[in-house]
C-alpha positions, 0 to 999 in steps of 0.5 A: 689114223695111220701110224704113217700119216705124216708121210702119207702118199700124195693123193694128187697122183692119178693113175693112167687108163692103161694102168687101170687096164693092167690092174684089171688084167692082173686081177682077172688072171689071178681069179682064173678068168681070161682077161684081154691077154696074158700079163707079162713082167719079169725081174731084170739084172742091172747088167742085163739092162745095160746090155739090152740098151746097148744092143737095141741102141736105146738111151742110157736111161731106158727101162724095160718096164716102161719100154715094154709097158709091162704089167706089174712091178715089185718094190722092196722096203728096208727089210734088214733086221738092223736099220744101219748104214753099210760098214765098209770093210774094203773098197777099191776100183775092183771090189767092195766088201761091206757089213750090212743090216743083216750082219752079213759080210758081203764081197762084191767083185764088180767084174762078176754078176753076183756078190759072195757072203764071206761071213756073218756077225750072227755065227752061233745059235746063242747069238741068234737067240739073243739078237733083237731086230729093230722095230718092223714099224720103224718109219725109216724102213718105208719113208727114209732113204738109206742102205739096205742089203736086198736093194744095195748088194746084188748084181749091182752095188748101190748106197743110200737107196731111195725112200721106198714110199717115194718109189711106190709113188713114182711107179703107181701111175704106170704099173700095178705096184707090189710091195714085198717081204721076205719070210723065215728061210730067206731071212736066215740065208742072209742072217746066218748063212744056209750052212748054219741055218740047216745045221742048227735046224738039225741039231736044235730043232726046238730052239730054232722053232722058237727063233722062226716064230720070232722071225715070222712075226717080224716079217708079218709086222713088216707086211702090215707096216708097209701096207699102212705106209702105202695108204692104198698105193699097193696092189699086191705083195710078193713073199720071197721065201727060197727054201728048196734046191733042185731035188726038194726042200732044204728041211723036212716038209713036215718041219716046214709046214709046222714052222715056216708055212704058218707065217706065209699064210698069215702074211697072205691072209693079212694082204688079202684082208686089204684087197691085195694080190699075193705072189710067192717067190720060191726057187727050187723044187717045191713039188712036195709042198705045193698043195700047202701054197694052195692051203695058205691062199697064195694067188700065184707061185713064182718062178717055177724053175725049169732046172729044178724040175718044175713044169707049169703044164704038168702042174696045171693038169695036177691042180687045175685052177686052184692056184695061178702060176707065174714063170717057168720059162727057162732063162738058161734056154733064153741065154742060148738065143735059140729062138726056135726052141724058145718059141716052142717052150713059150707056146707050150707053156701058154697051154697052161694059160687057158682059163686064166691063171698064168702070168708070163715070166722067166723061171727066175730073172733075166740075166746078163747072158740073155741078149737084149735082142732075144728078150725083145723077141720074147716080148713080141712073141708073148704079145703076138700069141698071148691074146685071149681067146688063145689061138695057138698054132698046131705046129709050135 
């Protein structure tokens, strides 16, 4: 019996035939087999969606996932350490400042695309060691609406996010649906800030190792809880885990391997034991530890940032079909609107898709500086040239 039986999904919901084909496409791709075509999806800024609707003269509720019938979608339950409503510190027509369930004080200026962290409730290592997270299995994270930082404070700002399970149910007929968890590095960026994270690692590596073990177990439990809550209506899990910048990892690779990687592997193993696909999202240059993601059993790595020196064609040559790739299409190039250069990059990356193992995606997310017409061109190009067997032009 599931711990979430009272909130079990509606078993009367059925999947469309096209959705089953998308699921087969994703599974074959991640098994390094050539499906009917290269899967495509992305993460979209709300501000991009508004621009896209305007430039393509679409309705006010048009959604790129549905409009383009994209191949998978990710959902995020309440992953805040503390389940609590935002505390509003300041709010007017120009901005809002709130304290979240991470204890982060965040300022959102509505004219700018992203918020800023201006403080943290947990501002000493002693407070971090003493902080008790709310239960990962608390059903409010999955079955109730409410505020949470990841869904509520980003390129937009929203309160009272709908119940995660309702979102999963609403998407399940139309898309392969992925749940998601953050891992230790992503948590600490939000909980104490990147400066404290790295400073305390350097000054107190053993104390921080104990903290990391506790955080890792918490998010493993969050993965277990959401898989249970969904009761068969998840197809995969995304692990969010930014821990690198342009030239390398934030911490020494050996320290990451010892204290962060085991929890990535544990989440992947648990998801696989329930038949779920696993995609790891990590920004920055992770070449120094890329072999570790293969060892951890990750099915596909995302987003492979071009600006951080990641190159999917080179990675395919280096690793063959030991791991799949998702991304590496330069969103900064997309922002220029240079369609000739965009086409060249996309078709070059398609050479890494031979034999399967490649999902089309930007190298992070589609920003408001990308024209709606440019993204429309990109999707049509992927659909034109992304059919198997690939027949790429010689002069791309």
